[in-house]
N, C-alpha and C positions, 0 to 999 in steps of 0.2 A: 341740157339733159333733164329728162323727166324725173319725177320723184322715185319711181320704181327702179330706174337705173342707178340713182344715187344710193338707194338702200342696198342693192345687190353688191355694189362696189364696197360699201361700208362693211357688209357682212363678210365678204371675202377677205377684207383687211383684218377683221377680228380673227378669222380662222388662221390666217398666216401668223398673226401675232401670238396667239395661244400655242399654236404648233411649234413656233420657234422657242417660246419660253419652256415648253415641256422638253424639247430636244436639248436645250441648254442645261436644264436641271439634270437631265440624264447624264450629260457629260460631266458636269461639276460634281454631282453626288451620285455615283453609280449605285445601282440596286444592291450590289454586294456589300457596299459600305452601310447602306440603310439597314440591311439584314444584320450586319455585325453590331450596329447600334442597338437594334432591338434585342439581340441576344445578351448584350452587355447589361441593358436595362433589366432584363429578367434575371440575370446573374446577380445584380445588386440586390434585388428583392430576396433571392435565395440566401445571400450572405447575411442579409439583415435578420432573417429567421434563424440563420446558422449561428447567431449569437448564443443560442442555446448550447452550441457545441462547446463554448468556453465554460458554460455552467456544468456540462457533463464532465468536462475534464476536471473541473474543481471537485465535482462529486466523486470522481474516481480517486482524486488525491485524498479526499476526506476518507473514502473507504480504505485507502491504503494506510492512512494514518491510524485508523481504528483497528487495523489488522492485529496489532499487538494485543488487543482486548479479547482475542479469541480464547484466552485463558478463562477457565470456569471461575466464577466468584469463589467457590469453595474448592481448594486444591486437594482436599481429602487427606487421609493419613499418610505418614511416611511409608515407604516401601518396606516389605518384609525383609528382615535380615540386616538392616542398616543399624549401626551402633551409635547410640547417643554419646555425645561428647562428654567426657568426664569433667573437664574444667574449662568450658568455653569462655572466651573473652566477653561474650554477650550472652548471659544466661537467659533462659526462657522468662519472658515478662519484661525484658529490658526495652526501654524506649530508645530508638535509634533513628538516624537519618540515612537514607540510601543514596549512594552515588552511582548505582547501576542505572543504565538507560536501556534496559531490555525492551521496554515498551513506552509509548507516549505517556508523560505525566509521572513516570517513576522516579527519574532523577531528581533528588532534593526532597522527595516525599518523606514524611515521618512514618515510622512503622514500629510494630511491636514484635519482638522475637517470639515465635510460637514453637520452634524446635531447633536444636543445634546437634550436629552429627559429625562424626569422624569417618571419612570414606574418601575415595577418589572421585573427583567431580570432573566431568568432561564437557567441553564444547564439541558439538557434532554438526556435520553437514548431512542432511537427510532429504529423501524424496517423499513427500506426503503420500499416503496410501489413497487419499481421495482426490488425487490429481494436483496439478499445479507445478510450478517450477521448484527446483531444489531449494531448500532453506540452508543457507551457508552460515557456519559459525553460530549455531543456536546455543545460547547459554541458559540453562545448564541441564545436564542429566547426570545422575549419580550412577556409580558402578552397579548398584542393585536394581537399576532400571534398564539393564541390558539382558538380553536373552542368552543364558549360558555363557557368561563372559570369560570364565576362567579367573585366574589370579590377577589382581590389580597391582600396579597400574597397567593399562593397555597402551601400547605405543601409538604415536600419531600415525594416522593412515590405516589403522586396523579397521576391518569391515565388521560391523555389528548389526544386530537387529534391536530396535527399541521396544521396550515394554512400557515406557512412560506414556501417560495419556494427558499431558499438560494441555494439549491443543488438539482439535480435530485433525485426523490424518497422521498422527504421530505414532500411536500404538501399532506395532507390527511393521513399521517403516524400516527399510534398509538405510543404513547410515555408515559414516566413517568418522573415526576420531579426528577432530581438528586440533585439539589441545587438551591438556589435563592439568589439574592442580590438586594438591593434598591439603589445601586450606580447610579449616572448619567451614562447613556449609550449613546454611540456615534456611528454615521456613519462616515466613513473616506474614503478619496481618497488616494490611494497609488500605488506604482509600486512594483510588486513581481516577481522576476526572469524574468524581461523584459515585464511582462504583466501589463498594466495600469488598475486599478480597481477604479471605482467610486461608492460612496454610499455603500461601503462594510459594511455589518451588521454582527456582532456588536463587539465593544470593550467597556469594562467598564472602569471607571475612574482609577481604580488601575492598569490597563494595559497600561497606558499612562504616559509619562514623557515629560516635556517641553524641547524644544531644548535650549541648552545653548546660 
């Protein structure tokens, strides 16, 4: 056989070999599988960037934890018509320790009594006027921070309108009485997570301990 014939046969053999290998690859690894691998690889890259999603969740939690600090640093004066306590357990100027946990950093904090009053104090559930979910068992508002409340004490479940402005969305909000107490109620000065607060409203007597 001449050289040209041998080259032709060799070339035909290569075509058959490569064609068979391609056909075998198509059978062993179907195109749909290859496409799935490619999508998974791209998905892994998205998940890697999505690590920020965990950071965002942490940020959201941080925001949630700070929500309690919506209280203004200066709580302002006591509401009109409230009666000063005649003989409070903790007179104005007393140094105390708080056991209330109304907001992060409050429980265990040292504070100074800035006002002591005799009234009915309520825990309320209200819907903020600036949107958002209802606030359940908010502590505290006093009887003098309700719109035309009538005589105290109000029964649990009574529908009221708040005039307190402790936090944004509170003044003018519809609320219901969750519970009430006739304990002496106090305004306090304290520092929470580096923020100095004056005339913070409110803590009741059972949420206060004397300093040793």
